[in-house]
N, C-alpha and C positions, 0 to 999 in steps of 0.2 A: 674464294673471292671475298675481298674485305670492305669494309664501309670507308668512305672518304668524307671529308668536311669541306664544303665549297666557301667561296670568298663570302657568301651570304651570312656566315658565322658572326655573331655579335658577342663572343667571348663570355657568356653568361656563366658558363660553368655547369650548367644543369647536366650534361652528358658525362662528364668526367666520373662522378661517383657511382654512376649506374653501370660502368664498364667492369665486368667481374674479372677481367685479366689485366688490368691497369694499362690499357694500350693507348689511351688518351693523353696527350701532354698539353700544357697551357702555352698561350702565346697570345699575339693580337688576334690570330686565328688558330683555334685550337686543331691539333694534328692527330691522326690516328696512325699508329705504327702498323702497317700492313703485315709484319711478321708475327705480331702479338694477337691481331683481331681474328676473333673466331666466328665472325659473321652473325653474332646473336641478335643484333638489332635493338638491343636495349637503349642505346644511345640515340638512335634515330628516333625512337618513340617518344623521348622526352625533350626533344628540339622544339624550342618555340618557334623558330623560323624556318623549319624544315631544311637545314643547311646539311644534313648528314644523308647520304644515300650509298647504294652498292656501287663499288667500281666497276 
């Protein structure tokens, strides 16, 4: 199971450097590549608007 980023994302960028496998890419709403995500939860822990959850 991977994590996903919802439309509540404010594109602050705090999640991207926390990902140990570089699964997060920038955009108006950041995206998580489900093929790279290891479900570690590091990104969700730092999201200021709780926009990241398990799929």
